[in-house]
C-alpha positions, 0 to 999 in steps of 0.5 A: 696629309691635309691636302689628302684629307680635304680631298677625301672628305670633299668627294665623299670617298668611302674607300681607298685603294692603297697602291705601288708599282712593282717591277713588272708596272703591276698595281699592288697594295691594299684596299681600306676603309677610308677611316682606317686609311686616314687612321693608319696614314699609309700601309705596310707591305711585305718587302718581297712584293718587289721581287714579284714576277708577272706570274706571281713567282719570286726570284731564286732564294740566293738572291731573294735573301741577299736583297731582303730580310729572311724574316719577310719583314714589311716596308712602309708605304707612305701616300703622296698626296700629289698622287690621288686619283678617283676610280670612276668606274667603282660602285662606291665612291673610291680613291687610289693613292700612289704610295712611296715605299720606305724602310723602318728607318725612313730611307727610300727603298731601292727596288721601288720603281717610283724611287728610281725615278725620283732618284734619277730626277733628283740628279737633275735637280742637283744640276738646276735642270728639270725634265720635260716628257710627254708619253705616247702610249700605243695599244691594241683593242681585242675581242675577249677570250680565255684560249691563250692558244688562240690568235687575238682578233679585233673587236666588232665595232658599232658597224658590227664588223671587225676591222679589215686591212690597215687603217692607220689615221682613219677617223671613221675606224677609230669612231667604230669604237666611240662609246668605249673612248668617250667613257676613257675620256670622261674618266681620265678628265675625272682623274685629272689625267692630261691625255690629249690626241686620240690616233688610229695606228697601223694595226687593226684596232691599234690606237694611240693616246698622247699625253700633254708635256710636263713633270716626269713623276706626275706623267709616270703616274698618269700612265700608271693610271692610265692603263688601268683606266682603258682596261676598265673601260674596254671591259665595260664595253666587252673588250680587251685592251692589251699594252703587250709589245707585240700581241698579234703576229705579222702586225706592228708592235705597240711602243711607248714613245717619250718625248723629252727635253730639259729646262733650266729652272731659274731661266725657264729656258730650254737647255737644249737650244743656244742663245741663237737658236742653234742645238746646244752641246747639252743636246748634242750630249743627251743624244749621245747618252742615249746611244751609248747607254741605251743598250745596257739599260734596254730591259727597262725599256723592253722588259719581256721576251715578247718585247723584242718581237717588236724590234724588226728590220723594215717595219715602223719599229726602231731597230738600232739608236741612229738619230735623225730630224723628222726621221721616224725610222730612227730609234732616236727622232728629233721632231721639227719644233721651235728652238724653245720647245726643241726635244728628242723623241726616244722610239725605243721603249715598249708599251710593256715597260713599267713607265717609271722605269722607262722614263728613269732609264732615258732621262739617266741616259740623257743625263750622263751623256750631258754631264760627261759631254759625250758626243753623237753620231752624225744624224741620219738622212733617209732610212735607219731601220734597214739594219739591226747593227752598224757596229756602233749603236746596236741593240741587243737582240734578245732578253737574255743578251739585254739582261747580260748587259744591264747586269755588268753596267756600271752606270746602272749600279752606280746611278740606280743602285746594285740592289736594284740592278740585281733585283730588277735582272733576278725578277726578269730572268725568273720570268724568262726561265718561266717563258722558256717552259712553255711550248708554243702553238708554232712548235706544235704546228710545225714540229709535232709530225714532221721531226 
């Protein structure tokens, strides 16, 4: 705690937001005066917090009581002094501290997404390996609206006009929102978020922020904090920022592409590359692991019914698990790089995914592929996104299908735990049931007076 105490005192912090990340990626926790935080050295939260849905509901009672104590007891949240961030948008000097979740005996809580990622990273550590990742976060800026039935519209820019048409990679179109992005960059710098490039993507007011490569846990924390930071910067400028996977009809979806490589901790060399600079068997095994196990773990990368609207043939989103060199139509792209920087870009995860779980799932698939020496398919030349399936490396088509595959996954139960597998699937099934009850505007428009 000494490092954390020094941070709080040096910056004259008066309030501390104690947070954990729930299954859906929502920050949950408590806000405490700094003296109380230092006195208690953490917080307690009800176990049930980790089985909440995005709507604030809970899973069905049978699963709830099979995973949690019937008395709805607390678990212990311990601050991570390496995950402390200033909140530049608050009036009082406030710090946000990410906590880890433990039971009363000091054991990591299996339902905690951050613990899931730490569990996967421990597998790499046992092999003497360290993953290196670099996330790319896509998002839309939209006008503010309180009518959920109305389609989202691009916000008014500095010119006084909304965007029209496709503005991919346009500098001028990105500059329309300069005041907001200046705040975003300033706030990210104050928080130590290692963001790099800003890109205008295909959709109207759709952007992408790239993170510099680094430690997987640190970058998951940064993505978690970045989402909140961007939303706050957008609200300050009277617009909204959304990480929904498919927020706008007939426009591209938003992804969280994850670049990943693995280094030998002792030598610092990239294990994806042989001494002569060629692709290693571990590299090929990693790709094969992604191809084989992503279908079983897809809900960790595409967690919502809306997520599956993004996977459309012929679009910029992947529709299967083919791989290829410098091929953006593949679900698994191998960017051009030097041998030491050889990496894989997993283009499957959506921007709506829980960053801890998406990164954990991607790393786990690759890990299994390496330790089991799996063999990938032949790399694809040309277009790979015209068909959803080649009968070998296809993706589930719906969240229902994906959840069923995850529920039966031996790999998920073995490596991530049966309690986590059951709990996560139950949360998403509860959300899906909630989704099914809503009558959409499409149904009212086309069925109301015709059927």
